N, C-alpha and C positions, 0 to 999 in steps of 0.2 A: 230845647227839643219840642217837638209838635206832637199832639195827640195821635196823629196819623202814623207815626212811628211806632207807638205804644200799641195802637190797635193791630197794627200789622204783625207784631211780635206775638201778641194774644190769641189772634184768630188764624195762625198758621196751622195748617192740617198736615199730617199728624202733629199736634202740639208738641213743642220742645221747651222745656224749663228754661227761663232765662234770668239775668241778674239786671236789675235796675241800679246804675251808679248816680248818685247825687254829688251836687256841686260841694257839699260839706264834707265829702269822703263816705257817707255811709253807702252801703250796697244791700240792697232789698231783693232776697231770692222770691220769683215767682214760679212755683212747682205746678200751678195748675191753672188753666185759663179763667176759672171762675175766681182767682185770688186777686184779680185786679179789675177795677170797676170805675167808671166816671159818669156823671150826668152830661147829657149832650147839651143842656144849656149851659154848664159850666165845663166846658172841656179842659179847661187849665188845672183843674184840680182832680186828682186820682186818689182812691182808696185801695189800699193793699194790704190783703190779709197776710200776716206773718207765720211763719212756721211756729207751730206751739199754740197758735190760737189768738195772739194778739192782732191789732192792725194799726195802719199808719196812713195817715193822710198827706200827701205829696204834692207839691207845686209841679206840674209837668214842665214847667219853663227851667226848673232848676235841676232836670235830668240831664247829665253830661253825655251819657252813652248807655245802650243796651249791649249786654254781652250774653253770647249764645254758643254752647258747646256744638261741636258737630256731632252728629248722631253716631252712637256706637255701631261698630260693624258688627252684623249678625254673628253669633256663636257658631263656629264650626264642629259639627259632630261627627265623630268616628263611627263608622257601622263595625259590628261587632266581627271579629276574625279579619278585618282589612287592615289593622295597624301593625307595626313591626315586630 
């Protein structure tokens, strides 16, 4: 994968959490746009902050796909007295 795809996922607004799938089967959850970063001088390497506070250095070339869930539809609210 190219860093441009990862950047596009990170920079979308509103931000939607996404999953990074690695060639070795690992999956890394990105729940906040600040949870993934890279140095523009070395765009092949990214650092991901993991849920729980750990971190992982990944080789972007070994990312096989990015997964995003569709945004949840807004919850419908029923006005008082208008229900069955």
